[in-house]
N, CA, C and O atoms as a CHARMM CRD file, in Angstrom:
* protein
*
  136
    1    1 UNK  N      2.38300   2.47700  10.98100 PROA 1      0.00000
    2    1 UNK  CA     2.76400   2.00600   9.74500 PROA 1      0.00000
    3    1 UNK  C      1.85400   1.55200   8.73300 PROA 1      0.00000
    4    1 UNK  O      1.82800   1.62500   7.50500 PROA 1      0.00000
    5    2 UNK  N      1.00100   0.98500   9.75700 PROA 2      0.00000
    6    2 UNK  CA    -0.12700   0.20200   8.89100 PROA 2      0.00000
    7    2 UNK  C     -1.03900   1.06600   8.34500 PROA 2      0.00000
    8    2 UNK  O     -1.45800   1.05300   7.18800 PROA 2      0.00000
    9    3 UNK  N     -1.35600   1.89500   9.32100 PROA 3      0.00000
   10    3 UNK  CA    -2.35000   2.79000   9.09800 PROA 3      0.00000
   11    3 UNK  C     -2.02400   3.45400   7.67100 PROA 3      0.00000
   12    3 UNK  O     -2.93400   3.66800   6.87000 PROA 3      0.00000
   13    4 UNK  N     -0.61400   3.78800   7.37600 PROA 4      0.00000
   14    4 UNK  CA    -0.48000   4.59800   6.09300 PROA 4      0.00000
   15    4 UNK  C     -0.68800   3.33900   5.01100 PROA 4      0.00000
   16    4 UNK  O     -1.50500   3.56600   4.11800 PROA 4      0.00000
   17    5 UNK  N     -0.15000   2.27900   5.00400 PROA 5      0.00000
   18    5 UNK  CA    -0.47200   1.46100   4.22100 PROA 5      0.00000
   19    5 UNK  C     -1.70900   1.29900   3.70100 PROA 5      0.00000
   20    5 UNK  O     -1.94500   1.16200   2.50100 PROA 5      0.00000
   21    6 UNK  N     -2.89200   1.31700   5.00000 PROA 6      0.00000
   22    6 UNK  CA    -3.96100   1.47700   4.47800 PROA 6      0.00000
   23    6 UNK  C     -4.74700   2.29400   3.55900 PROA 6      0.00000
   24    6 UNK  O     -5.59200   1.94400   2.73600 PROA 6      0.00000
   25    7 UNK  N     -4.27400   3.53200   3.88200 PROA 7      0.00000
   26    7 UNK  CA    -4.55900   4.49100   3.54700 PROA 7      0.00000
   27    7 UNK  C     -4.32300   4.59600   2.00000 PROA 7      0.00000
   28    7 UNK  O     -5.05600   5.01100   1.10300 PROA 7      0.00000
   29    8 UNK  N     -3.09400   4.09600   1.99000 PROA 8      0.00000
   30    8 UNK  CA    -2.59100   4.39800   0.46600 PROA 8      0.00000
   31    8 UNK  C     -3.43900   3.22700  -0.33000 PROA 8      0.00000
   32    8 UNK  O     -4.14200   3.50200  -1.30200 PROA 8      0.00000
   33    9 UNK  N     -3.32900   2.21900   0.06400 PROA 9      0.00000
   34    9 UNK  CA    -4.36900   0.95100  -0.85700 PROA 9      0.00000
   35    9 UNK  C     -5.84000   1.78100  -1.25700 PROA 9      0.00000
   36    9 UNK  O     -6.43500   1.67700  -2.33000 PROA 9      0.00000
   37   10 UNK  N     -6.21500   2.56600  -0.17000 PROA 10     0.00000
   38   10 UNK  CA    -7.61200   2.78700  -0.40900 PROA 10     0.00000
   39   10 UNK  C     -7.40600   3.81300  -1.48600 PROA 10     0.00000
   40   10 UNK  O     -8.19800   3.85200  -2.42800 PROA 10     0.00000
   41   11 UNK  N     -6.60900   4.47000  -1.42600 PROA 11     0.00000
   42   11 UNK  CA    -6.38200   5.70200  -2.19900 PROA 11     0.00000
   43   11 UNK  C     -6.61800   5.09300  -3.88500 PROA 11     0.00000
   44   11 UNK  O     -7.43900   5.36500  -4.76100 PROA 11     0.00000
   45   12 UNK  N     -5.40800   4.11200  -3.80100 PROA 12     0.00000
   46   12 UNK  CA    -5.56200   3.47400  -4.89800 PROA 12     0.00000
   47   12 UNK  C     -6.44700   2.65700  -5.40600 PROA 12     0.00000
   48   12 UNK  O     -6.86500   2.71700  -6.56200 PROA 12     0.00000
   49   13 UNK  N     -6.71600   2.00000  -4.71900 PROA 13     0.00000
   50   13 UNK  CA    -8.14500   1.47300  -4.67800 PROA 13     0.00000
   51   13 UNK  C     -9.50900   1.94100  -5.40300 PROA 13     0.00000
   52   13 UNK  O    -10.31400   1.28300  -6.06200 PROA 13     0.00000
   53   14 UNK  N     -9.48600   3.42600  -5.02000 PROA 14     0.00000
   54   14 UNK  CA   -10.41000   4.46900  -5.21500 PROA 14     0.00000
   55   14 UNK  C    -10.80900   5.02800  -6.33000 PROA 14     0.00000
   56   14 UNK  O    -11.93100   5.26300  -6.78000 PROA 14     0.00000
   57   15 UNK  N     -9.00300   5.33700  -6.98800 PROA 15     0.00000
   58   15 UNK  CA    -8.87200   5.89100  -8.18900 PROA 15     0.00000
   59   15 UNK  C     -8.82200   4.47200  -9.35400 PROA 15     0.00000
   60   15 UNK  O     -9.17400   4.72600 -10.50600 PROA 15     0.00000
   61   16 UNK  N     -8.51400   3.44400  -9.12100 PROA 16     0.00000
   62   16 UNK  CA    -8.68900   2.21400 -10.02600 PROA 16     0.00000
   63   16 UNK  C    -10.11500   2.05900 -10.61100 PROA 16     0.00000
   64   16 UNK  O    -10.47100   2.35000 -11.75300 PROA 16     0.00000
   65   17 UNK  N    -10.86000   1.54400  -9.60600 PROA 17     0.00000
   66   17 UNK  CA   -12.28600   1.53500  -9.81800 PROA 17     0.00000
   67   17 UNK  C    -12.79800   1.43700  -8.19400 PROA 17     0.00000
   68   17 UNK  O    -12.45100   0.77100  -7.21800 PROA 17     0.00000
   69   18 UNK  N    -13.72100   2.38200  -8.44100 PROA 18     0.00000
   70   18 UNK  CA   -14.43100   3.07300  -7.01800 PROA 18     0.00000
   71   18 UNK  C    -15.72900   2.17300  -7.14400 PROA 18     0.00000
   72   18 UNK  O    -16.20800   1.74000  -6.09500 PROA 18     0.00000
   73   19 UNK  N    -16.24900   1.90500  -8.18000 PROA 19     0.00000
   74   19 UNK  CA   -17.82300   1.42400  -8.46600 PROA 19     0.00000
   75   19 UNK  C    -17.49900  -0.09600  -8.31600 PROA 19     0.00000
   76   19 UNK  O    -18.31600  -0.84400  -7.78000 PROA 19     0.00000
   77   20 UNK  N    -16.34700  -0.53200  -8.77400 PROA 20     0.00000
   78   20 UNK  CA   -16.15900  -2.07600  -8.56100 PROA 20     0.00000
   79   20 UNK  C    -15.70600  -2.63700  -7.39100 PROA 20     0.00000
   80   20 UNK  O    -16.24500  -3.69600  -7.06800 PROA 20     0.00000
   81   21 UNK  N    -14.71700  -2.12100  -6.56300 PROA 21     0.00000
   82   21 UNK  CA   -14.41000  -2.04500  -5.56100 PROA 21     0.00000
   83   21 UNK  C    -14.53800  -0.90100  -4.39000 PROA 21     0.00000
   84   21 UNK  O    -13.68400  -0.02500  -4.25600 PROA 21     0.00000
   85   22 UNK  N    -15.29900  -0.97100  -3.84700 PROA 22     0.00000
   86   22 UNK  CA   -15.47500   0.60100  -3.09900 PROA 22     0.00000
   87   22 UNK  C    -14.31800   0.13600  -1.53900 PROA 22     0.00000
   88   22 UNK  O    -14.13800  -0.94000  -0.96800 PROA 22     0.00000
   89   23 UNK  N    -13.75200   1.52200  -1.30300 PROA 23     0.00000
   90   23 UNK  CA   -12.88800   1.74900  -0.55000 PROA 23     0.00000
   91   23 UNK  C    -13.33000   1.26300   1.15500 PROA 23     0.00000
   92   23 UNK  O    -12.55200   1.07000   2.09000 PROA 23     0.00000
   93   24 UNK  N    -14.66500   1.16900   1.14700 PROA 24     0.00000
   94   24 UNK  CA   -15.56600   1.32500   2.53400 PROA 24     0.00000
   95   24 UNK  C    -15.52700  -0.35700   2.54900 PROA 24     0.00000
   96   24 UNK  O    -16.43700  -0.78700   3.25900 PROA 24     0.00000
   97   25 UNK  N    -14.79000  -1.30900   2.00800 PROA 25     0.00000
   98   25 UNK  CA   -15.00400  -2.96100   2.15600 PROA 25     0.00000
   99   25 UNK  C    -13.38800  -2.84500   2.53500 PROA 25     0.00000
  100   25 UNK  O    -12.68900  -2.09100   1.85800 PROA 25     0.00000
  101   26 UNK  N    -12.97900  -3.38300   3.30800 PROA 26     0.00000
  102   26 UNK  CA   -11.89900  -3.57000   4.36000 PROA 26     0.00000
  103   26 UNK  C    -11.26300  -4.99300   3.38200 PROA 26     0.00000
  104   26 UNK  O    -10.04000  -5.12500   3.33700 PROA 26     0.00000
  105   27 UNK  N    -11.91500  -5.72800   2.83800 PROA 27     0.00000
  106   27 UNK  CA   -11.61600  -7.05900   2.20900 PROA 27     0.00000
  107   27 UNK  C    -10.98500  -6.73200   1.05000 PROA 27     0.00000
  108   27 UNK  O    -10.29700  -7.63800   0.58000 PROA 27     0.00000
  109   28 UNK  N    -11.01200  -5.73600   0.46700 PROA 28     0.00000
  110   28 UNK  CA   -10.19500  -4.79500  -0.47100 PROA 28     0.00000
  111   28 UNK  C     -8.43000  -4.78200  -0.45200 PROA 28     0.00000
  112   28 UNK  O     -7.56300  -5.06100  -1.28000 PROA 28     0.00000
  113   29 UNK  N     -8.43700  -4.31800   0.90800 PROA 29     0.00000
  114   29 UNK  CA    -7.21500  -3.47100   1.19300 PROA 29     0.00000
  115   29 UNK  C     -6.38900  -5.09100   1.27300 PROA 29     0.00000
  116   29 UNK  O     -5.29600  -5.19900   0.71800 PROA 29     0.00000
  117   30 UNK  N     -6.91000  -6.10500   1.88300 PROA 30     0.00000
  118   30 UNK  CA    -6.24700  -7.62700   1.76200 PROA 30     0.00000
  119   30 UNK  C     -6.02500  -7.89900   0.90400 PROA 30     0.00000
  120   30 UNK  O     -4.89700  -8.34300   0.69000 PROA 30     0.00000
  121   31 UNK  N     -7.07300  -7.78400  -0.21800 PROA 31     0.00000
  122   31 UNK  CA    -7.04400  -8.44000  -1.85800 PROA 31     0.00000
  123   31 UNK  C     -5.75800  -7.57100  -2.55800 PROA 31     0.00000
  124   31 UNK  O     -5.09600  -8.01900  -3.49500 PROA 31     0.00000
  125   32 UNK  N     -5.55400  -6.38800  -1.99400 PROA 32     0.00000
  126   32 UNK  CA    -4.72000  -5.43700  -2.72600 PROA 32     0.00000
  127   32 UNK  C     -3.27100  -6.26800  -2.01200 PROA 32     0.00000
  128   32 UNK  O     -2.36800  -6.73300  -2.70800 PROA 32     0.00000
  129   33 UNK  N     -3.29900  -6.31400  -0.67400 PROA 33     0.00000
  130   33 UNK  CA    -1.88500  -6.58600  -0.47700 PROA 33     0.00000
  131   33 UNK  C     -1.23800  -7.98500  -0.69700 PROA 33     0.00000
  132   33 UNK  O     -0.05500  -8.26900  -0.88700 PROA 33     0.00000
  133   34 UNK  N     -2.42800  -8.84400  -0.61200 PROA 34     0.00000
  134   34 UNK  CA    -1.67800 -10.33600  -1.40300 PROA 34     0.00000
  135   34 UNK  C     -1.47600 -10.13300  -2.44600 PROA 34     0.00000
  136   34 UNK  O     -0.97300 -11.00200  -3.15800 PROA 34     0.00000
């Protein structure tokens, strides 16, 4: 389940602002979850 959530967050992050927050950074996932 965690894998699916991470993928969703990455996709959302990439669509919102790929330049400001690159999906390669795992910190972004935690930021969105919080």
